[in-house]
N, C-alpha and C positions, 0 to 999 in steps of 0.2 A: 024558519028563524025568525024570531020577532025583530022589531025594530029597537028594542031596548038592548038587546044582546050585542049588536054591533056597538052602541054607545059604551057599553060596559068593558068590552074589549079595548075601545079606544081610550077609556078612562085608565085601563089596567097599563097599556102601553106607555101612557103618559107618567103614570105614578113610576113606573120602570125606569123610564128616562130620566125622570127628575131624581130618582135614587141614584142612578148612575152619576148624573151630573153633581149631586151633593157629595159623593164619595171622591170624585175629581177634585172638587172644590177643596174638600177635607184635606186631600193628599197633597194638594198645593199649599193650603195654609201651612200643613205640617213642615213642608220643605221650607217655606219662607221662614217659619218660626227657627227651624233647626240653622238656618242662614243668618238669623238674628243673633241666635245664641252662640254659634259658634260659625263664625265668618270663614273660617279655614276648614277645608275638607280634611278628613282623616289621613288622606295620603299626604296631604301637606304637612299635617302634625308630625307624622311618621319621619318625613323628610326633615322637618326642623329639628326633631329629637336627634336625627344621625348627627345632622351638622354640629349641633351642640355638644355632642358627644366627642366628636373630631377635635372639635376646637378647646374642649376640656383637657383631651389627652396632650394636645400640642402645647398647652400652657403649662402643664405638669413636666413635660419633657423639657422644655425650655427652662424652667425653675431649676431642674436637677442639673441641667447644663451649665446654668451659671453659677449655682452653688459649687460644682466641681471645679469651675474655673478660676473661683474666688478662694479656693483652699490655699494652705500654706505652700509656698513652692518648695519643690524637693531641694534637698541637700545638693551642693555642688560636690564633684568629685572631692575627695580628701586630699588636701594640700600636704604635702611632706615638707616638715622643718627638720634641719640637720642639728641635733644637740649634742654637745659634746659632754662625754661621760667619763669620770675619772675613776680609777682603780682605787680599792680600798687600802688603807695603809697597811705595811705588814704587821703580823702579831707583835704586841708590845710597843707597838709606836701609836703615837696618837696625832690624829688629824686635825689641822685648823686652816682654814683657807685654801690655800694652794699647796700646803706644805704637809710633810709628815714630821713628827719630831719624836724623838726617844731620849727618855729620861733614865741616867745610869742609876744603879743603886750600890754600885762599887765607886771607889774614890782612887785617884792615880794622879799623874802629873798632866801638864798641860799638853806635852808632847804625845805621851801614851793615848791621851783622850783623843786627839785629833787622827792618829793613826788608827785607833778603834773605831772612828767614824769612817774613814776611807775604807775601811775591810768591808763595811756595810754599804759601799758605795754612797756615801754621805760625807758630811763635813762637820764641824763644831757650828753650832746653830747661830743664824743671824736673825735679825728682824728687820722688815721692810718698812713698817710702820707702826704707829703707837697701838694699834690693835693686837698686832701680833706680839708687841714687849707685854702689854697687859695679860695677854694669854700665857706667856711664860711667866710671868710673876706668880701666876696662881700656883705654880708647881714648885716655887722656889722660896717658900715661906720659911722653912725650917734649914734648909741645907744650901752650901754653896754650890754654885754649878758654873764650871768653865763653859765659856761661849767663845765665838769665832773671832773676836776682836785682839788685835795684837798691834804692836809697833816695833820698830828697832830700836828706838831709844826714846828718851822724853824729847828729844829735838824732833823727832818725827811725827808725822800724823797718824792716827788710829786708821787701820784697816781691816776690812772682812777678808775671809779665806780666799775669795776671789781676787782680792787685790783693790776693790773697790774702796775709795776713802769715805770713812764714818762721817756723817754730817754733824756730829755733835749734838742731837736732837736731846739726848740726856747725858749730862757731864759724867766722866769716869773719874772718880775716886782714886787717890794713891799715886805715887811715883813709879811704880812697876811698869812692866812692858805686856801684861798678858792679863786680860779682862775676865771677871767672873760674875756671875748675877746672883743676888740674893735678895729675896722680898723686892722693896722698890727702888733698889740701888744697883748701880753698876760700879764694881771697885777692880782694883788691879792687884796682882800679887805675882811672886816671881815664878819662873817656869816650872820649879821643881816642886812646887806646894803641891799638896795632894787634896784634891777635891772630886766632886761628882761632876759629871759633865752632861751635856745636852747636844744630841746630835740632829741634823735636820737634813731633809733631801726634798725635791720637788714632789708633789703628788702626781706623777706622769699620767698625761692622757694616752689610754691604751686603746679606747675604743670610740669611733663616732659613729653612733646607731642613728638611723633614721627613723623618728618617732613620729607617727602620724598626728597632725593637729585638725581636728575637724573644722571646715568653714562653713557657716551658716550663711 
């Protein structure tokens, strides 16, 4: 072997070593560049993504829970109120307020009229207030109708059929002892005069039903 060959071999080994060192240096540079560009490792990134996903799910779940808690409260159990219901008036009777009224189409004396009403479990009509009187007046425009006002004599007070004294809210015309109604006036006539009549009776309460009233 010549002296030049060992020298060439040494040069070759040096070049190979230099080449390896260059590769190592390049690899280290790449790693440094990767660290600069992405300071967090891929494993760490995946971990962060997982944490973000879990937190996002938790936020969504919390929002749903809050929206459900803020919804309109449920209705309370229905409270039951007792309401009084009245039966309808019998056929051919007319209801007003708490009473039923019967307006006859026949004519007869005051005594017959009262007996007729009693057979129907009623009596000759009375009125408790001006509203009832105005209601009766609507049906007595063209005919005279006996009502339940009477007295023993002109010296005695007028009374209703239940013996309640009349309060004289509307004056009674005439000097006789049995009253009748025509249009806007109350007049008196003899007991045997023949007129139509009005019967009245309470609109009896026959049912107390429990009607639910929702409470919100």
